[in-house]
Backbone as CSV, one residue per row, in Angstrom:
resi,resn,N_x,N_y,N_z,CA_x,CA_y,CA_z,C_x,C_y,C_z
1,MET,0.170,2.262,24.208,0.328,2.939,22.563,-0.311,1.946,21.681
2,ARG,-0.864,1.706,21.088,-0.630,0.709,19.484,-0.047,1.303,18.351
3,ILE,0.856,0.499,18.278,1.718,0.552,17.139,1.968,-0.061,15.681
4,ALA,2.166,-0.298,14.485,1.956,-0.834,13.603,2.788,-1.168,12.648
5,TRP,4.269,-1.628,12.744,5.259,-1.377,12.335,5.645,-2.607,10.938
6,ALA,6.238,-2.183,9.661,5.858,-2.586,8.747,7.372,-3.122,7.986
7,PHE,7.809,-4.586,7.885,9.357,-4.713,7.433,8.880,-4.975,6.027
8,THR,9.831,-4.449,4.646,9.624,-4.629,3.468,10.955,-6.036,3.238
9,GLY,11.503,-5.646,2.209,12.286,-6.968,1.546,13.934,-6.936,1.737
10,ALA,14.028,-4.644,2.033,15.605,-5.235,2.438,16.141,-5.537,3.795
11,GLY,17.949,-5.457,3.430,18.463,-6.164,4.260,19.422,-5.584,4.925
12,HIS,19.396,-3.721,4.470,20.133,-2.911,4.835,19.491,-2.233,6.371
13,LEU,20.204,-2.190,7.310,18.909,-1.532,8.435,18.252,-2.205,8.968
14,LEU,18.542,-3.741,8.693,17.368,-4.715,8.951,17.651,-5.314,10.864
15,LEU,18.731,-5.500,11.237,19.533,-5.745,12.134,19.081,-4.861,13.022
16,GLU,18.711,-3.402,13.124,18.511,-2.134,13.651,16.999,-2.055,14.096
17,SER,16.229,-2.311,12.994,14.889,-2.303,12.910,14.620,-3.552,14.156
18,VAL,15.076,-4.943,13.637,14.699,-5.320,14.779,15.185,-5.104,15.757
19,VAL,16.032,-5.142,16.489,16.100,-4.398,17.666,15.297,-2.643,18.739
20,GLU,15.292,-2.108,17.733,14.043,-1.028,17.665,13.462,-1.882,17.600
21,LEU,12.338,-2.999,17.490,11.097,-2.787,17.155,10.880,-4.178,18.761
22,GLU,12.136,-3.891,19.249,12.519,-4.964,20.612,12.062,-4.530,21.899
23,LYS,12.536,-3.126,22.001,12.500,-1.997,22.520,11.406,-1.404,22.346
24,LEU,10.735,-1.198,21.418,9.196,-0.489,22.017,8.099,-1.942,22.209
25,SER,8.288,-3.174,21.948,7.276,-3.717,22.258,7.492,-4.585,23.891
26,LEU,8.003,-3.657,24.179,8.392,-3.642,25.766,7.204,-2.265,26.503
27,GLU,7.434,-1.922,25.991,6.191,-0.906,26.542,4.920,-0.639,25.749
28,HIS,4.732,-1.207,24.161,3.811,-0.432,23.941,3.207,-2.090,22.900
29,LYS,2.052,-2.179,22.500,0.927,-3.025,21.768,1.801,-2.872,20.273
30,VAL,2.670,-4.294,19.227,3.090,-4.022,18.435,2.370,-5.094,17.460
31,THR,1.612,-4.238,16.186,1.488,-5.503,15.232,2.536,-5.423,14.412
32,VAL,2.966,-6.743,13.444,3.927,-6.557,12.721,3.544,-7.130,11.150
33,PHE,3.659,-6.461,10.831,3.360,-6.604,8.859,4.672,-6.583,8.209
34,LEU,4.255,-7.957,7.747,5.468,-8.607,6.871,5.003,-9.067,5.348
35,SER,6.112,-8.522,4.468,5.653,-8.739,3.469,6.374,-9.644,2.831
36,ARG,6.267,-10.500,1.781,6.197,-11.348,1.275,7.855,-11.595,1.473
37,ALA,8.557,-10.327,0.424,9.939,-10.479,0.597,10.161,-9.806,2.065
38,GLY,9.969,-9.301,3.032,9.818,-8.791,4.055,10.884,-10.671,5.175
39,GLU,9.447,-11.245,4.778,9.577,-12.753,5.354,10.575,-13.516,5.176
40,GLU,10.250,-13.572,4.120,11.247,-13.943,3.390,13.343,-13.733,3.706
41,VAL,13.699,-12.202,3.390,14.902,-10.947,3.956,15.049,-11.675,5.513
42,LEU,14.125,-11.245,6.581,14.137,-11.890,7.985,15.072,-13.310,8.181
43,LYS,14.187,-14.416,6.962,14.765,-16.070,7.250,15.821,-15.501,6.981
44,MET,16.218,-15.418,6.052,17.797,-15.423,5.169,18.968,-14.664,6.523
45,TYR,18.836,-13.705,7.196,19.098,-13.009,7.877,19.145,-13.696,9.481
46,GLY,18.276,-14.912,9.787,18.101,-15.558,11.314,17.867,-14.535,11.873
47,LEU,16.163,-13.394,11.271,15.699,-12.809,12.110,14.149,-12.292,12.363
48,PHE,14.218,-14.113,11.733,13.070,-14.611,11.141,12.001,-14.181,13.449
49,ASN,12.486,-15.484,13.656,11.929,-15.900,15.080,12.869,-14.625,16.405
50,ARG,13.133,-14.016,16.080,13.481,-12.557,17.114,11.826,-11.349,16.792
51,VAL,11.443,-11.685,15.460,10.837,-10.599,15.358,9.070,-11.298,15.592
52,LYS,9.124,-12.853,15.216,7.923,-13.479,15.814,7.880,-13.690,17.546
53,LYS,9.040,-13.707,18.028,9.425,-13.371,19.693,8.385,-12.179,20.085
54,VAL,8.551,-10.960,19.432,7.053,-9.576,20.590,5.894,-9.815,19.947
55,THR,5.800,-10.940,19.125,3.950,-11.022,18.622,3.438,-12.112,19.457
56,GLY,2.389,-11.931,19.607,1.255,-12.636,20.227,-0.062,-12.299,21.046
57,GLY,-1.371,-12.309,20.689,-1.849,-11.534,21.404,-2.875,-10.612,20.469
58,TYR,-3.940,-10.152,20.745,-5.012,-9.258,19.917,-4.028,-7.795,19.526
59,TYR,-3.979,-7.060,18.912,-3.055,-6.012,18.167,-1.168,-6.241,18.500
60,ARG,-1.280,-7.058,18.642,0.701,-8.167,18.975,0.311,-9.140,17.749
61,GLU,-0.316,-9.096,16.473,-0.687,-9.873,15.909,0.972,-10.262,14.862
62,LEU,1.126,-11.229,14.208,2.172,-11.147,13.512,1.376,-11.339,11.714
63,ALA,1.302,-10.563,11.279,0.340,-10.438,10.429,1.457,-10.581,8.600
64,LEU,1.266,-11.819,8.083,1.775,-11.825,6.777,1.240,-11.702,5.255
65,GLU,1.766,-11.053,4.745,1.216,-10.981,3.314,0.691,-11.720,2.869
66,ARG,1.210,-13.144,2.510,1.220,-14.118,2.092,-0.550,-15.053,2.732
67,GLU,-0.563,-14.736,4.251,-2.090,-15.199,4.543,-2.701,-13.866,4.744
68,GLN,-2.556,-12.940,4.263,-3.732,-11.318,4.060,-4.712,-11.868,2.865
69,GLU,-4.112,-12.682,1.477,-4.769,-12.972,0.794,-4.892,-10.611,-0.239
70,TYR,-6.039,-10.457,-0.868,-5.524,-9.603,-1.764,-6.563,-8.160,-1.220
71,SER,-7.441,-8.393,-0.154,-7.798,-7.257,0.535,-7.016,-6.625,1.393
72,TYR,-6.063,-7.679,2.282,-5.523,-6.901,3.416,-6.260,-6.358,4.290
73,PRO,-7.134,-6.941,4.817,-8.271,-6.735,5.888,-7.523,-6.124,7.290
74,ILE,-6.773,-6.782,7.788,-5.905,-5.895,8.883,-5.678,-4.214,9.014
75,THR,-5.048,-4.132,7.304,-4.735,-2.676,7.087,-6.005,-2.161,7.413
76,GLY,-7.209,-2.636,7.505,-8.569,-1.466,8.101,-8.616,-1.082,9.185
77,ARG,-7.302,-1.424,10.119,-7.476,-1.178,11.733,-6.658,0.473,11.470
78,LEU,-5.432,0.690,10.601,-4.853,1.881,10.015,-6.137,3.400,9.456
79,SER,-6.976,2.717,8.262,-8.280,3.794,8.124,-8.898,3.864,9.013
80,MET,-9.451,3.236,10.237,-10.070,3.678,11.535,-9.169,3.960,12.349
81,GLY,-7.885,4.351,11.778,-7.339,5.201,13.120,-7.279,4.079,14.366
82,ARG,-6.474,2.978,14.340,-6.812,2.398,15.619,-5.785,2.429,15.935
83,TYR,-3.909,2.571,15.331,-3.120,3.201,15.653,-2.905,4.277,15.688
84,LYS,-1.789,4.600,16.746,-1.202,6.043,16.940,0.049,6.766,16.451
85,LEU,0.661,5.261,15.192,1.833,4.983,14.706,2.108,3.894,13.329
86,LEU,2.355,4.272,12.797,2.835,3.118,11.746,4.420,3.106,11.224
87,ILE,5.170,2.281,11.318,6.927,2.417,10.955,7.188,1.351,10.164
88,VAL,6.954,2.424,9.326,7.842,0.720,7.600,9.435,1.139,7.883
89,SER,10.003,0.080,8.773,11.330,0.025,8.862,12.202,-1.197,8.462
90,PRO,12.602,-1.339,7.922,13.666,-0.674,6.286,12.555,-1.028,5.382
91,THR,12.590,0.126,4.712,11.770,-0.024,3.551,12.648,0.530,2.305
92,THR,12.365,-0.609,1.695,13.103,-0.746,-0.099,12.804,0.573,-0.813
93,SER,13.676,0.772,-1.871,13.243,1.513,-2.800,12.173,1.356,-3.572
94,ASN,11.901,-0.309,-3.701,10.260,-0.282,-4.536,9.413,0.216,-3.975
95,THR,9.195,-0.111,-2.823,7.922,0.470,-1.764,8.332,1.820,-1.728
96,VAL,9.062,2.493,-1.427,9.012,3.883,-1.897,8.552,4.562,-3.019
97,ALA,9.066,3.677,-4.090,8.476,4.102,-5.249,6.938,4.251,-5.354
98,LYS,6.409,2.962,-5.288,4.745,2.373,-5.426,4.071,3.925,-4.183
99,ILE,4.636,4.113,-2.903,4.109,5.195,-1.766,3.917,6.378,-2.728
100,VAL,5.125,6.954,-3.012,5.050,7.758,-3.980,4.364,8.160,-5.238
101,HIS,3.906,7.268,-5.805,3.225,7.574,-7.013,1.611,6.980,-6.479
102,GLY,1.399,6.560,-5.249,-0.050,6.391,-5.029,-0.202,5.217,-5.234
103,ILE,0.832,3.805,-5.160,0.250,2.677,-5.531,0.321,1.616,-4.726
104,ALA,-0.917,0.840,-4.088,-1.025,0.178,-2.820,-1.826,-0.466,-3.596
105,ASP,-0.659,-1.805,-4.101,-0.610,-2.733,-4.524,0.048,-4.242,-3.499
106,ASN,0.033,-4.064,-2.076,0.919,-5.160,-1.370,0.647,-4.811,0.138
107,LEU,0.798,-5.595,1.157,0.551,-5.539,1.938,0.803,-4.435,2.827
108,ILE,2.257,-3.649,2.758,2.839,-2.828,3.409,2.478,-1.330,2.513
109,THR,2.200,-1.167,1.329,2.026,-0.157,0.094,0.285,0.248,0.293
110,ASN,-0.622,-0.670,1.178,-1.592,-0.811,1.230,-1.684,0.229,3.026
111,ALA,-1.035,-0.111,3.887,-0.703,-0.021,4.938,-0.466,1.384,5.282
112,VAL,0.490,1.946,4.092,0.779,3.288,4.692,-0.620,4.081,3.777
113,ALA,-1.031,3.438,2.549,-2.521,4.064,1.952,-3.342,4.765,2.938
114,GLN,-3.641,3.420,3.721,-4.562,3.430,5.015,-4.493,4.429,5.876
115,ALA,-3.424,4.232,6.235,-2.546,5.258,7.314,-2.537,6.552,7.047
116,GLY,-2.921,7.135,5.848,-2.589,8.336,4.973,-4.614,8.376,5.144
117,LYS,-4.955,7.305,5.164,-6.408,7.959,5.502,-7.657,7.623,7.052
118,GLY,-6.200,7.634,7.685,-7.177,7.615,8.977,-6.441,8.034,9.923
119,LYS,-5.448,9.112,8.995,-4.845,10.050,10.198,-3.663,9.942,10.985
120,VAL,-3.202,8.319,10.697,-1.951,7.948,11.360,-1.425,8.101,11.302
121,LYS,0.292,8.735,11.616,1.912,9.171,11.789,2.042,7.954,10.849
122,THR,3.007,8.393,10.171,3.241,7.014,9.934,4.893,7.716,9.354
123,LEU,6.304,6.762,10.185,7.567,6.965,10.114,8.351,6.310,9.101
124,ILE,8.717,6.461,7.860,9.667,5.543,7.119,11.181,5.833,7.567
125,ILE,11.899,4.592,7.426,12.918,4.878,6.968,13.498,4.182,5.479
126,PRO,13.966,5.104,5.286,14.302,4.328,3.816,15.804,3.860,3.621
127,VAL,16.273,2.704,2.464,17.737,2.800,2.647,18.804,3.696,1.209
128,ASP,17.319,3.947,0.645,18.365,4.810,-0.153,17.933,6.201,-0.031
129,LEU,18.891,7.105,0.983,18.508,8.002,1.511,19.736,9.199,0.231
130,GLU,20.800,8.778,0.363,22.033,9.695,-0.676,22.649,9.258,-1.299
131,GLU,22.734,9.689,-2.960,23.072,9.236,-4.074,24.958,9.137,-3.461
132,GLY,24.909,7.654,-4.027,26.663,7.411,-3.640,26.752,6.047,-3.038
133,ASP,28.280,5.519,-2.833,28.090,4.125,-2.040,27.701,3.938,-0.327
134,VAL,27.168,2.882,-0.350,27.057,2.936,1.081,27.533,0.911,1.219
135,ASP,27.736,0.975,2.358,28.098,-0.419,2.850,26.918,-1.127,3.068
136,THR,26.691,-2.199,3.324,25.698,-2.761,3.917,26.037,-4.496,3.978
137,VAL,24.915,-5.535,4.991,25.265,-6.641,5.360,25.002,-7.443,4.203
138,LEU,25.305,-8.876,3.995,24.770,-9.750,3.235,24.577,-11.010,4.449
139,PRO,23.167,-11.454,3.474,23.034,-13.133,4.263,24.055,-13.872,4.113
140,SER,24.425,-14.957,4.679,24.870,-16.223,4.435,25.385,-16.053,2.664
141,LYS,26.840,-16.642,2.643,26.642,-16.878,1.241,28.617,-17.693,1.127
142,LEU,28.605,-18.482,0.158,29.264,-19.954,-0.182,30.509,-19.219,-0.920
143,GLU,31.668,-18.699,-0.062,33.175,-18.146,-1.078,33.173,-19.558,-1.696
144,LEU,33.159,-19.435,-3.280,33.587,-20.165,-3.795,35.435,-20.983,-3.735
145,GLU,36.426,-19.046,-3.812,37.672,-19.161,-3.513,38.428,-20.316,-3.076
146,LYS,37.347,-20.528,-1.520,37.583,-20.761,-0.590,36.885,-22.303,-0.717
147,CYS,35.957,-22.833,-0.891,35.650,-23.850,-0.903,36.417,-24.792,-1.949
148,GLU,36.650,-26.216,-0.807,37.182,-27.500,-1.920,36.334,-28.353,-2.352
149,ASN,35.137,-27.804,-2.227,34.645,-29.023,-2.745,34.491,-30.593,-2.745
150,CYS,34.583,-30.607,-0.721,34.270,-32.179,-0.069,33.450,-32.378,-0.797
151,GLN,33.514,-34.245,-0.457,32.736,-34.795,-0.929,32.827,-36.220,0.531
152,PRO,31.610,-36.207,1.279,30.332,-35.249,0.845,30.724,-33.741,1.751
153,CYS,30.227,-32.731,1.559,30.027,-31.424,2.025,29.689,-31.934,3.322
154,LYS,30.487,-31.027,4.219,29.959,-31.213,5.957,28.883,-29.688,6.002
155,ALA,29.319,-29.017,5.439,28.473,-27.559,5.622,26.791,-28.124,5.167
156,ALA,26.450,-28.930,4.010,25.535,-29.003,3.762,24.899,-30.277,4.574
157,ALA,25.438,-31.044,4.825,24.912,-32.614,5.807,24.338,-31.624,7.003
158,ALA,25.187,-30.872,7.390,24.689,-30.113,8.952,23.522,-29.239,8.889
159,CYS,23.025,-28.701,7.409,21.913,-27.329,7.221,20.809,-28.086,7.414
160,PRO,19.983,-27.783,8.527,18.950,-28.027,8.870,17.804,-27.768,7.274
161,GLN,17.694,-27.383,6.904,16.792,-26.617,5.885,17.350,-27.035,4.495
162,ASP,18.360,-27.689,4.424,18.231,-28.413,3.046,19.245,-27.162,1.955
163,ALA,19.368,-26.087,2.555,19.500,-25.249,1.229,21.199,-24.932,0.714
164,ILE,21.995,-25.622,1.388,23.309,-25.781,1.014,23.500,-26.550,-1.117
165,ILE,23.717,-26.059,-1.935,23.940,-27.105,-3.472,25.494,-26.890,-3.196
166,PRO,25.909,-27.791,-2.867,27.593,-28.306,-2.223,28.119,-27.870,-3.217
167,GLY,29.646,-26.913,-3.176,30.487,-26.166,-4.373,29.936,-25.219,-5.111
168,THR,28.225,-24.449,-5.332,27.819,-24.135,-5.771,27.528,-22.531,-5.501
169,GLU,26.854,-23.041,-4.629,25.370,-21.711,-3.919,25.056,-21.948,-2.384
170,ILE,24.085,-20.953,-2.140,23.259,-21.170,-0.756,22.010,-20.556,-1.175
171,ASN,20.909,-21.724,-1.617,19.600,-21.197,-1.693,19.111,-20.331,-0.458
172,LEU,18.867,-19.345,-1.283,18.811,-18.095,0.673,16.599,-18.365,0.597
173,LEU,16.207,-18.687,-0.311,15.261,-18.900,-0.072,14.658,-20.040,0.782
174,LYS,15.484,-20.666,0.699,15.550,-22.045,2.393,16.118,-22.098,3.725
175,CYS,17.603,-20.903,3.213,18.031,-20.284,4.696,17.391,-19.911,5.477
176,SER,17.544,-20.164,6.825,17.186,-19.496,8.154,17.614,-18.892,8.345
177,GLY,19.346,-18.554,7.990,20.291,-17.766,8.614,20.468,-18.695,9.748
178,CYS,20.803,-19.731,10.452,20.741,-20.745,11.805,22.537,-20.069,12.291
179,GLY,23.092,-20.348,10.807,24.569,-20.364,10.915,24.924,-21.649,11.180
180,THR,24.950,-22.730,11.366,25.258,-23.756,11.067,26.136,-24.239,10.479
181,CYS,26.100,-23.895,9.162,26.819,-24.096,8.085,28.060,-23.986,8.261
182,GLU,27.927,-22.045,8.752,29.340,-21.356,8.903,30.322,-22.262,9.627
183,LEU,29.796,-22.247,10.881,30.673,-23.673,11.978,30.822,-24.512,11.523
184,THR,30.425,-25.268,10.826,30.654,-26.502,10.256,31.360,-26.845,9.191
185,CYS,31.576,-25.743,7.928,33.050,-26.043,7.101,33.905,-26.051,7.816
186,PRO,35.047,-27.317,7.140,36.206,-26.780,8.219,36.893,-25.681,7.351
187,PHE,36.730,-25.023,6.361,37.827,-24.463,5.721,37.141,-22.751,5.434
188,GLN,36.406,-22.019,6.192,36.099,-21.219,5.970,34.765,-20.897,5.070
189,ALA,34.379,-21.671,4.445,34.093,-21.580,2.912,32.561,-20.277,2.655
190,ILE,32.395,-20.358,4.369,30.997,-19.603,4.631,30.935,-18.404,5.268
191,SER,30.318,-17.855,4.500,30.554,-16.256,5.270,28.907,-16.141,5.443
192,GLY,29.230,-15.278,6.900,27.998,-14.965,7.340,28.159,-12.924,8.165
193,GLY,27.449,-12.481,7.141,27.748,-11.054,7.611,28.164,-10.342,7.152
194,LYS,28.670,-10.538,5.920,29.926,-9.697,5.218,29.313,-8.651,4.452
195,ILE,30.622,-7.566,4.851,30.133,-6.064,4.081,30.024,-6.398,2.808
196,ILE,29.466,-5.739,2.331,29.490,-5.144,0.929,29.119,-3.638,0.393
197,THR,30.035,-3.159,-0.413,29.780,-1.910,-0.486,28.300,-1.695,-2.136
198,ILE,27.357,-1.516,-2.098,26.661,-0.910,-3.140,26.446,0.751,-3.785
199,TYR,25.448,0.534,-4.222,25.127,2.609,-4.805,23.811,2.556,-5.130
200,MET,23.607,3.721,-4.494,22.570,4.229,-4.559,21.771,5.116,-5.533
201,ARG,21.238,4.962,-6.658,20.373,5.465,-7.594,20.522,6.247,-7.491
202,TYR,20.154,7.820,-8.393,19.518,8.869,-8.270,17.857,8.845,-8.446
203,LEU,17.968,7.815,-8.777,15.718,7.857,-9.008,15.641,7.584,-8.195
204,ASP,16.312,6.528,-7.043,15.781,5.950,-5.767,16.243,7.346,-4.692
205,VAL,17.022,7.837,-4.389,17.299,8.835,-3.805,16.452,10.133,-4.127
206,GLU,15.751,10.096,-5.001,15.132,11.032,-5.438,13.306,10.936,-5.094
207,ASN,12.945,9.535,-5.268,11.626,9.313,-4.876,11.522,9.519,-2.786
208,THR,12.628,9.401,-2.546,13.150,9.056,-1.310,12.812,10.661,-0.884
209,ARG,13.306,11.707,-1.553,12.776,13.208,-1.202,11.202,13.071,-1.284
210,LYS,10.542,12.586,-2.436,9.511,13.093,-2.501,8.172,12.541,-1.242
211,LEU,9.547,12.014,-0.687,8.193,11.375,0.665,8.659,12.236,1.300
212,THR,8.757,12.982,1.694,8.484,14.601,2.763,7.766,15.598,2.344
213,HIS,7.276,15.212,0.879,6.531,16.047,0.861,4.815,15.201,0.786
214,LEU,4.497,14.087,1.779,3.806,13.739,1.933,2.830,13.849,3.099
215,ASN,1.476,14.233,2.905,1.184,14.606,4.378,1.288,13.433,5.425
216,GLY,1.318,13.994,6.825,1.574,12.942,7.696,2.915,11.779,7.160
217,VAL,3.070,11.937,7.127,4.704,10.615,6.979,5.971,11.790,6.944
218,SER,7.064,11.303,7.878,8.780,11.898,8.689,9.143,10.530,7.981
219,VAL,10.624,11.343,6.847,11.212,10.352,6.775,12.572,10.247,7.911
220,LEU,13.067,8.860,8.358,13.919,9.483,9.280,15.380,8.554,8.559
221,GLU,16.301,8.773,8.881,17.959,8.285,8.861,17.816,6.765,9.147
222,ASN,17.644,6.803,10.577,17.957,4.840,10.929,17.215,4.960,12.150
223,PRO,16.663,3.301,12.387,15.895,2.738,13.214,16.214,3.629,14.742
224,ASN,17.177,3.722,14.912,17.375,4.907,16.456,16.908,6.045,16.768
225,ASP,15.885,6.679,15.085,16.058,7.742,15.924,14.472,7.648,16.142
226,ILE,13.666,7.106,15.884,12.300,6.325,16.094,12.003,6.854,17.533
227,GLU,12.448,6.755,18.436,12.170,6.387,19.593,11.902,8.356,20.176
228,LYS,12.786,9.243,19.415,12.104,10.405,19.302,11.192,10.699,19.177
229,HIS,10.296,10.073,18.346,8.949,10.842,17.494,7.870,9.662,18.620
230,ILE,7.635,9.202,19.494,7.419,8.402,20.155,6.457,8.820,21.188
C-alpha cells in the first residue's frame, strides 16, 4: 500500500508518531512530507535521522517543504489518488486551524487539500484534543539554576553543531538532539526529555472538533490508533 505521512512542527506525540511510521514502512511504501517546522522539530528531538532512514526510492521519498517551492508538486499525487492514505501526525493547532478554514499555504495543508480532491482518506492526530492541562516533552534544555558557567564550557566544546551558548541557552535551530552535551556537562545542567505541563486552549480544541465534519477525514487520539485504520 502507498501511504503519505506528514509531520508538522509539534513535539507532543512526536516520538510515538516516528515509532508508528517505522512500523508501517516495514510493510508499505511510505512517502514522508516534512513542513519546515516539522524538519526543525524532528532535528531538535534527535529523531530526524530515524525518519530519513525509512525513506529512499520511488514512493518512499523524503519530501522537504524547503525543497518543494510554492507549488508543492509532489502533493499532486494525492489529487490523482496515487496513495491509499494520508496520515498527519502529530498535527499542530496552527495546521488544524488552516485545514478547517480551507487554507492550503504550505506543504502539509496543501497535501490535505489535495487528498480531499483525490478522495484519499486522511487520518489526523491533533495535539489539542481536550481543553485543559496536558503533559508534553521538551527537547534539550539548559537548566540555568544548575549551570556553573564553566570556562571553558565542556558541553559547548563537545557539541558537534555549535548549538550551545554557554551560560545562556541552547540554540534549538542548530541542535540535532544528539545528547552529547547532556552526557558531557559535569553538573547535569542540560536536560533532555523534560516533562512540562501546558494548557490546551478552547479555541484550538474547538477547531479540532470541526475536523470531524470534514469529508474523508478521521481524527485519532494517538498514533497507536493508526493500525486499526490500515
